[in-house]
C-alpha positions as CSV (number, residue, x, y, z in Angstrom):
1,M,-51.5,-4.9,-131.7
2,D,-49.9,-3.5,-128.5
3,M,-50.5,-6.7,-126.6
4,Q,-48.8,-8.7,-129.4
5,R,-45.7,-6.4,-129.2
6,V,-45.6,-6.8,-125.4
7,S,-45.8,-10.6,-125.7
8,V,-43.0,-10.8,-128.3
9,G,-40.9,-8.5,-126.2
10,L,-41.3,-10.6,-123.1
11,T,-40.6,-13.8,-125.1
12,V,-37.3,-12.3,-126.4
13,V,-36.3,-11.2,-122.8
14,N,-37.1,-14.7,-121.5
15,L,-35.1,-16.4,-124.2
16,F,-32.1,-14.1,-123.5
17,L,-32.3,-14.8,-119.7
18,F,-32.7,-18.6,-120.3
19,T,-29.7,-18.6,-122.8
20,S,-27.5,-16.7,-120.3
21,I,-28.3,-19.1,-117.5
22,L,-27.4,-22.1,-119.7
23,I,-24.2,-20.5,-121.0
24,S,-22.9,-19.1,-117.7
25,P,-20.2,-21.1,-115.9
26,R,-21.3,-23.0,-112.9
27,L,-19.0,-22.3,-109.9
28,P,-19.0,-24.8,-107.0
29,A,-20.7,-23.7,-103.8
30,V,-18.1,-22.7,-101.3
31,A,-18.9,-22.3,-97.6
32,K,-18.0,-19.0,-96.1
33,T,-15.6,-19.2,-93.2
34,G,-17.4,-18.8,-90.0
35,A,-16.4,-17.4,-86.6
36,P,-13.5,-19.2,-85.1
37,V,-15.4,-19.8,-81.9
38,L,-19.0,-21.1,-81.3
39,R,-20.3,-19.6,-78.1
40,G,-23.4,-20.3,-76.2
41,Q,-24.9,-21.5,-73.0
42,R,-26.1,-24.8,-74.3
43,L,-25.6,-27.1,-77.3
44,E,-28.2,-29.7,-78.4
45,I,-28.1,-32.2,-81.2
46,V,-31.6,-33.4,-82.2
47,D,-32.7,-36.3,-84.4
48,Q,-35.1,-36.1,-87.4
49,R,-38.1,-36.1,-85.0
50,G,-36.7,-33.1,-83.0
51,R,-35.8,-35.2,-79.9
52,V,-32.6,-34.2,-78.1
53,R,-30.0,-36.9,-78.6
54,A,-26.9,-35.1,-77.3
55,S,-26.4,-32.0,-75.2
56,I,-23.6,-30.0,-73.6
57,K,-24.6,-27.5,-70.9
58,V,-23.6,-25.9,-67.7
59,E,-25.8,-27.1,-64.8
60,P,-26.2,-24.5,-62.1
61,A,-25.1,-25.2,-58.5
62,G,-27.8,-26.7,-56.5
63,T,-29.0,-29.1,-53.8
64,F,-30.1,-32.7,-54.5
65,K,-33.4,-32.8,-52.6
66,P,-33.6,-36.5,-51.6
67,T,-30.2,-36.4,-49.9
68,G,-29.6,-32.7,-49.2
69,R,-26.2,-32.9,-50.8
70,K,-25.0,-29.7,-52.4
71,Y,-23.5,-29.8,-55.9
72,P,-21.3,-27.1,-57.5
73,E,-21.8,-25.7,-61.0
74,T,-21.1,-28.6,-63.4
75,V,-20.5,-29.0,-67.1
76,M,-22.4,-32.0,-68.5
77,L,-22.2,-33.9,-71.8
78,R,-25.1,-36.3,-72.2
79,L,-25.6,-38.8,-75.0
80,V,-29.3,-39.9,-75.1
81,D,-30.9,-43.1,-76.7
82,P,-34.0,-42.9,-78.9
83,N,-36.2,-43.5,-75.8
84,G,-34.9,-40.3,-74.1
85,R,-32.6,-42.1,-71.6
86,P,-29.1,-40.6,-71.1
87,E,-26.8,-43.6,-71.8
88,V,-23.5,-41.6,-71.5
89,K,-22.8,-38.8,-69.0
90,I,-19.6,-36.9,-68.6
91,G,-19.4,-34.2,-66.0
92,A,-16.8,-31.9,-64.6
93,S,-16.8,-29.4,-61.8
94,V,-14.4,-27.8,-59.3
95,E,-14.9,-30.9,-57.1
96,G,-13.8,-33.4,-59.7
97,A,-15.0,-35.3,-62.8
98,G,-17.0,-38.4,-63.7
99,L,-18.1,-40.7,-66.5
100,G,-21.2,-42.7,-66.3
101,L,-22.3,-45.4,-68.8
102,V,-25.7,-47.0,-68.5
103,G,-26.9,-50.2,-70.1
104,D,-30.3,-51.0,-71.6
105,V,-31.7,-50.9,-68.1
106,D,-30.8,-48.3,-65.4
107,A,-29.5,-51.1,-63.1
108,T,-26.6,-51.9,-65.4
109,Q,-24.0,-49.2,-64.9
110,L,-20.3,-48.3,-65.0
111,V,-19.3,-45.1,-63.2
112,L,-15.7,-43.7,-63.1
113,Q,-15.4,-40.9,-60.6
114,T,-12.6,-38.8,-59.2
115,D,-12.8,-36.0,-56.6
116,S,-10.9,-34.8,-53.5
117,A,-11.7,-38.1,-51.7
118,G,-10.0,-40.1,-54.4
119,S,-11.0,-42.1,-57.5
120,S,-13.2,-45.1,-58.0
121,I,-14.8,-47.4,-60.5
122,R,-18.3,-48.7,-59.7
123,L,-19.7,-51.6,-61.7
124,R,-23.3,-52.7,-61.3
125,N,-25.2,-55.5,-63.2
126,V,-28.8,-56.1,-63.8
127,N,-29.1,-58.4,-60.7
128,G,-28.1,-55.5,-58.5
129,R,-24.6,-56.9,-57.8
130,E,-22.1,-54.1,-57.4
131,R,-18.4,-54.0,-57.3
132,L,-16.4,-50.9,-56.2
133,I,-12.8,-50.6,-57.3
134,Q,-10.6,-48.1,-55.4
135,P,-6.8,-47.7,-55.3
């Protein structure tokens, strides 16, 4: 008999909860306001497979080993294709700024660059032909 009372009691409580859920007004979900600034050392946007497709980060100062040229700390924005190749690069440092666009093969490029030496546009096609435009 005690088990029957418990079962009836639980059924009544469940019916009450179910009815209150059905009757309660549904309020729209509202996003809470976040912090006014997003801070970090790196931002990456990934696709559904987890591959990085876009990134913004600060590259530390360093030396390009093949040429020995020293580069200052640089902020880089990269947009990457599904194969992992950066197709768009935008960089800025104390020495200047640049924009690089790459075609479906690395040989096809457009590079806009400005620094203390001046500014230039370099166009290169798949045949290796190159044109440099300077003021």
